[in-house]
Every structure is written in C-alpha cells, then in structure tokens.
N, C-alpha and C positions, 0 to 999 in steps of 0.2 A: 520448462512446469517445475514449480518448488512446491512439496507440498508438506513442510513441517513449518512452525512460525517462527523458530529457531534460526533457519536457512535466511530469512530476511529482516532479523531485528538488528545485523553489521546495517545493512541499507541503510534501514529506518534512520539509526543513531545517526549516521553520515550525514544524511539528508536533513537531520535536524527534528526526526518526531520524536516524542519523549515515548520512551520502550520499557513497557511494563518489568518489574525484573525479571516474572516469569511467564515468556510469551505465550507459556502453555494455558494459563488457569488467571484470568484478569479479566477486569467489572467494563464492557465496554463503553461506558458512560464517564469511565475517571479515565479513559486513552481513547479517544475519539478517532486522531489523526490513524494510531496503530490499529484500531479497528477496520479502520477504514481501508486501509492498505495490506495488511491481512485480509478481506473479504473477497477487495477487488483483483490481489495477487493469488492467494492461496491458492493452486490446480487450474488456473489458468493457463492456456498458450503462452509462452512470447513470441514476438516475431525474432527476437537478439537473445543469446544468451544473457545480456546483460541490461537488460530492460528492466529487470526489478530493480539497478539503481538510477536510473533516470525515471524510475515510473514512484519512487519515494522521494523525488524534487516534486514533484508534481503535487505529490497528496502532503506534504510540508508544509506549501504556502495556501493548502487549505483552511480556513480558520477553524478550530475546532466544532464551534459552533453549528458548523455550516455541515461538517462531516453526513451528518443524520441524516440530512433531507438532500443533497446532491445529486444527478444522477448519472447512469451510465454518458449518457450524450454531454453532459457539461466536462464530465469527465475526460473524454477522448479529445472534447474540444480544447481543453487546458494540455494535452498531449498523453496522456494514458496512453499508452500501449498495449494492444493486449490481440492474441490472433498469430497463427501459424508463423513460422519463416517461410520464403517463397524458394 
C-alpha cells in the first residue's frame, strides 16, 4: 500500500501522466490523470509490489476528459489492479 503522493509520482511520470510540481497540493481539474491515479492508487491494497507501475500505464491511456467520469468497473476492465496479494 502506498500512502504518500510522492511515492507514485515517478511511476506516473514514467507512464506519461503529467505530474504537478507539488503532488501534495494541486488542482484536480488541471491534473485530471494524476488525480485519478492518486485517488485510485493511494491507500489501496496492491496485488503485487509493482502494481502501481502497471496501474500508471493504465491511467496514462485514459483521456484527461474521461478521468472525471470513468467507473471502477471500467478501470478494472482496462487492467487497473487493486486487491491483496495471495
């Protein structure tokens, strides 16, 4: 589980998600992909230690204008992984 925005900033950048200069304080409508990644990933259990790297790639493929309306079901269908490892 990742609990600080700074811990996922590198994964977001590598995937091509624009990252605000200060991941702790940003306006969600100016950084929609980062906001979606942050909200979906922070505090969520990960099935593998590297899940956030793969999840960043999933979010990077979502158009910024879709970030406000995408559903959990759609995120999972696209490959976003959350859940405890077995």
